[in-house]
N, C-alpha and C positions, 0 to 999 in steps of 0.2 A: 542496502544493509550497512555498507561501509559509512555512508553518510550519517545514518542514525547513530552508529557507534562513535564517530568523530564528534558530532554535535552534542551527544549525551555526556561527553567528557566535560563540556563547557556548561551546559544547562540541560535538564531533563526535557526530552522531546515529548510533546503530547500527541502529535499527529503529523504524518507526512502525506501530502496529497500529490501523487504523481502516478504516471502510467509507465509501463515498460517502454523504453526507447525515447522517453521524453528528455529534453535537455533542460527543462525547467521544472522546479518543484516548489510547492507551497508548504512551508513547515510551520507548525503552530507549537507554541510553548504554553506552559500552564499560566504564567504571569507575565506582565509587561517587563518586569525587572529581568526575568530570564531572557527575554528577547533582546533587551538592551545589552546584556552580558555577551551574547553572541555577536551582536552588532559591533561591540567594542573591539572584538578581535577579527573583524572581517578582513583587514589588510593581511593578517597572518594566514587566514584561510585561503585568501586569493593566491598568495605566494606558494603555499603548499599544494593546493588542489585546483587552483584556477576557478574557485567558486565566487561568483558575484552575489553578494548578499544585499538585499534591499528590504527595508521594513515598509509594508504596504500601509498607505494612509489615504484618506480622502476618497477620491473617485475610484482609485485602483482597489482599495479595500472594499468599497461598496460593490463593485463588480465581482470581486472574489466571493463575497457572501451571497450574491445573487446566483453565482455558479453553483455554490454549495446547495442552495435551495432547489435549483433546477435539477441537479444530479440526484438529490434525495427524492424528488417527485418522480423522476424517471424510474428510479429503483423501486419505489413503492407501487407504481402503476404498471410495472412490467408483468405481463401475463405469466402465471406459473401453473405448473401441473399440480392439481390437488389430488392427493391419494390418501385413502383412509384404510384403517384396519389391515386385513390380510393382504390386500393389494399393495400396501406400503411395505409390509414385511417381505413379500415376494420380490418386490423391486430391489430392496436392499440386498437380499440374498443373491439375486442375479448379478448385482454389481460386484459383490464379494467374489462370486464364482468366476466372473470375467477377469477380475484383477489377479486372482490366483492362477488362472489359465495363462495369462500374459507372463507372470513370473516363471511359470513352469517352462514356457517356451524360450526363456532366456538361457537355460542350461545348454551347455555344449556337450554333446555326446559323441564319443569316438567309438568306431567299430573296431573289433580286434582283427 
């Protein structure tokens, strides 16, 4: 989140592709000019945050777009549980009840 806020001050961020715990992220901007604006201040960002910024091009860019396509196919082909009608409503209600029960268990009660 900090990364998003810092980079958004320079150029609006369109998308950040990273997972928790990753030390590398792919950040996309809306236009090439916005990307160049961030690239122009990469020395300052490295001094302040130790961020190494590199614009992907050529083979690296092609591999990244292939990764996006593979990730999209994995997401779309993932088996999912299909529920309809009352079954879906009952499932949602059970989730809400469980969430409220967990919240109720967080209260600390003292005996007199």
